[in-house]
N, C-alpha and C positions, 0 to 999 in steps of 0.2 A: 257518517261523514268521513271517519277516520279511515275506513275501508275504501271510500271513494278517492281520498287523497293518495292512498297508497297505490291505487289502480292508475289513476291519471298521472301521477308523478312516480314513474317506474324506476327512475334513477336515484330517488332520494333514499337515505338510510332508514330502513324500516325500524330497526332497533331503537334508534333515537326517537322516532315517532311514538313508538309503543311505550317507551320509557316516560315520555312527557305527555302522554295522552290525557292526564288529568286536566290539562289546560282546556282541552275540547270539552270535557265534561263540565267544568266551571262556567263555560260560555253559555249565553242564552240560546234558545233553540234557534232563533233566526240567524245567530252569529256562528253557530257551530261549523258550518261549511267555510266560512271565511277563516276562522280560527284554524282549522285543519290545514287549509292551503298555506296560511302564514307559518304555521309550525314546520310544515314540510320544507319550506323555503329556508328556514333558519337552521334546520338540521342538516339540509344539504350544504349550507355555507359552512357549518361546523365541521363536516366531513372533509371539506376541501381544505380548510385551514389545518386540520390534523395531518393530511396527506403532505402539504407543502411546507409545513413547519419544521425547522431543523431541531428544535428542543421541544419536548412535549410540555404543555402547561394547560392548567385548567382556566386561565384568566379569561381567554376568548369565549369559551363555552359558557362561563358564568355571566359574561356581558351580553351574550346573545339570549340567555335564559331571561335576564332582566328586560331585554326588549320585548319578549314574548309576554312577560308579566304586563309591561306597560301597554302592549296592544290589546290585552284583554281589558285593561281599565279603559282604553279608548272606545272599544266597542260597547261596553256596558255603561260606562259613566261619562264619556265624552272628553276625558282628560287626554290632552295632546302628548304624544310619545316623543322622544328624542329622535333625531335624524341619525340615519346609519353611520354617516361620517363622523358625528360626534362620539358615537359609541365605540367605533373602532379606534378613533384617536385616543379616547380614554383607556381602552384595553392596551394599547401599545404603550402608553405612558406609565401604566401599572407594571408592564412587564419590565421596563427599563429602570423603573424605581428600585426594584430588587437588588441588582447588582450595584446601583448607585449608593444604596443604603450600606451595603457591604464595604464599598469604597471608603465611605466617610469613617467607618468604625475601624477598619484595618489601617488606613493611611498613616495615622498619627500613633500607631502602637507597633514599633519595629520588632518587638519580641514575638509577634505573631507570624508564623512562618507561612509561606505560600508554596504550592507545589509547582515549581519552576519547570521541571521536566514534562509533567503532564500538560501544563499550559503551552509549552513550546511544541509538543507533539499535535496538540489541537490546533495551533497556529499554522503549522506546516501542512496540515491536511488540505488537499486540493478541493475537497468537497465542503470545506467549513464556509458557512455563510458569513457575508461581510460583517454583520453586526457581532457575531461571535468573535471573528478575527479582531475587530476593534477593541472588544473588551479584554481579549488576550494581550494585546499590546500594552494596555493600561496596567494589567496585573503583572505582566512580565517585567515591566519597568520598575514596579514596586518590589518584586521578588528578588531581582538582581542584587539589591542592597542588602538582602537578608540571608543569602545562602553562601557557602564557600565557593572558592574559586574553581574547585574540582567539578562541582555540579554545573557551573556555567560552561566549562569545557566540554563536558559530555554532551550538551545541548548543541554544540557547534561540531560534533564529531563527524558530520557529513560535509563540512566545508573547510577551506583553508584560506587564509589571508592572502591578499594580492602580492605582498612582498615575497611571501614563501613560494607562491606560484611562479613568480618572475625569475627567482633563482634556478628552479627546476627546468624552466623553459629554455635555459642556456644549454640543456643537454641536447636539445633537438638539433639534428643534422651534424652530430658529433659521433665519434667512435664509441664514447662512453654510453651513449644512449641504449645500444644493444645489450651491453653488459648490465646496465641498470634494470632493463626489462627482464632479462634472464634471472637477475636476483629477486625481483618482484615475483616472477612466476614460481620460483622455488619456495619462496616464503609462504606463498598462498597455497601451494600444493602440500605443504608440510601439515598433515593432519593426523597426529597419533590418536589412537582409539581412546576414548574417555574412559576413566575408571567408573566403578559403581557410584562414586559420589558425584559424577557428572563433570569432573575436571580432568585435564590431560595429565597423563602420567608423569611423575617427577616435577610438577609445578604446583604452585600454591594458587589460591583464587586471585590474589593480586597480580601474580605473574601471568596468569591465563588472560586477565583483563588487560594486561599491558600488551601481550601479543595480539589479542584481538583489536586493540587500538591501532597497533602498527599495520595490520592488514587493512583496516578501514582508512588510515592514513595513506597507504599506498594507493589505494583505489581513488582516493580524492586527488592525490598527485597525478595519476594517470590521466584523470579527466582534465586536470588543469594543464597538463602537457599539450593537449590537442593534437595528438599524434594521428597519422593515417589510422583508420579503424581496423585495418587488416593486421596491424602491429600489436594492437592491444586486445583484440577479440579473444586470442586464447586465454589470457589472463581473466577476463571478465567471465568467460564460460567456466573456467576452473573455479573461480570465487563463488559461482551460483551453487556449488555442491559442498561448500564449507560446512563445518559442524556447528558454526556460531550463527545465530538467526540474524544478528546486526550485520555481518558481512554479507550473508545471502541477500538480505533486503536491498543493501546499497548495490550489490552487483546486478541483481535482477533490474533495478531501476535504471542503471547505466546501459546495460545490455539492451533494454527495450528502447532507449533513445537512439542507439547506434545500430540496431539490427538492419534497418533499411539501407543503410549506407555501406555495409559490408559486402564486398565482392567474394561470394562463396565459390567462385571459379578461379580465384587468384592461385597460381601454383605454389608460391611461397607459403601462403596461408594454409593450404590444404597439406603441404608437406609437414608443416608444424603440428597440425591437428593429427595427422597420421602418427607421427612420433609421439605425441601426447598420448594416443590411444594404445598404441602397440609397444612403446619403449623401445629398448635396444633389441633388434631382431638377432636371430642365431647366426645370420650370415655375416654380421659385422665383426671384425677381428679386433675386440676391445678387451682390456683386462676386467676381471670380474668385479673389482672394486668401482670401476667407472661405468658399469652397465646400468642403464636407466630401466626401473620396473614400469610395467604397464599402469595405466590409470586405474583407479578404483572403479567398482561396477556403476556407482551413481554418476561419475564423470563419463564413463563410457556410454551410458545410456543417453546422456546429454549429447555427446559427440555424434552418436549414431543418428540421432535425430536431425542433426546438422548435415551429415553426409547423405541423408536421403533427399536433400534439396540441392545437391551440387551435381552438375553434369560432369565437371572435372573429376570428381571423386569416382563416378561411374566408369570414367575412361582410364582410371589409373590402376594399372595392373603390375605387380600382384598385390599391392597394398589393399585394394579393396577386398580381395579374397581373404587376406590375413585378417581383417577386421570381421568379415562375416563368419569365418571358422572360429576365431576367438570368442564370438557371441554364442555360437551354437553348442560348442564343446565345453561350456562352463559346467563344473562339477557340482555346484550348489544349486538348490532349488528355492533360494531366496527371492523375494520379489524384484530386485534389481536384475538378477540373472534371467528371470522370466521376462522381464521387458527387453532384455538384450536379445533373447531368442526371438521375440517378436520383431525387433528392428533388423535382426539378421535376415529373416525371411522377406521383410519389407524392402530392405536394402538391396537383396539379391534381386527381387523383382525389378527394383528401380534401375539397377545396374544393367539388367538384360534389356530393359525398354530403352534406355538412353544410350547404351554403348554403341 
């Protein structure tokens, strides 16, 4: 009968059936077929719960097993089993009881610390289930009273308050806005090579974290300014190759939201990206101290991927050739330079096709 259930119910989880096949063996001869089909149905429900449940728990499986036990008693002894609705309701109440119990034990003991940072990350995840977010809110409210202000500030590192945003919005449509954007770009581009210990040369751990915090703050302010995407696009692209993961994550998030709004054929934007890629060219009469160095290989790879999407870049001579030659004649065989060579050939093909 078990083989028959496996054959007629091809989509049911075979391993669950085999593991619980003892129920079929315990059933009487005339009820083995009914028991096999019922067991197959419950194993199928259990597999669906496992697929769609956000957090793994054995509660639902244990309740379904109790149902199978009750069904066996019903077939052999005539004892009426519980309804499916009552069983599932009982399972949900059991799952909720666990955090509720923790709630009662922790609420009146302020000395017990709670992981605010981890709770905040879990709450901010877009894929988090509503039930999980609701419990996060409860525990976040409890943990705020138990942690230092510094920890609370780190949780809000991706946001700024409305009063601060309003002050910076005064820069819009002013002459100072361009200077501020230039300063932000220079700060984001400043990426000294890390030492063996993982920290930037000449800086302590605290100082490194302070600088990283300023870069994150600049990105938050740039978002709050609500400037045209062409003005802030070079800054977001530059931040995407920062050595700090938190800065990269924020930049990638903002860039993803604004990518569809950016006009990659805007002449001013393309000019800024070319300058970012090549730096000061040899034809310009500038003192050595004022010459701007070309972008690092990681940023060049990112810029080349953008150039290969712009018709304006394909028609920009000789800047396009300068970028292509700069990619081809790299002296190192590291992965970024190999990527640059790939984009050089791809960009040359794109330029010939669109020019």
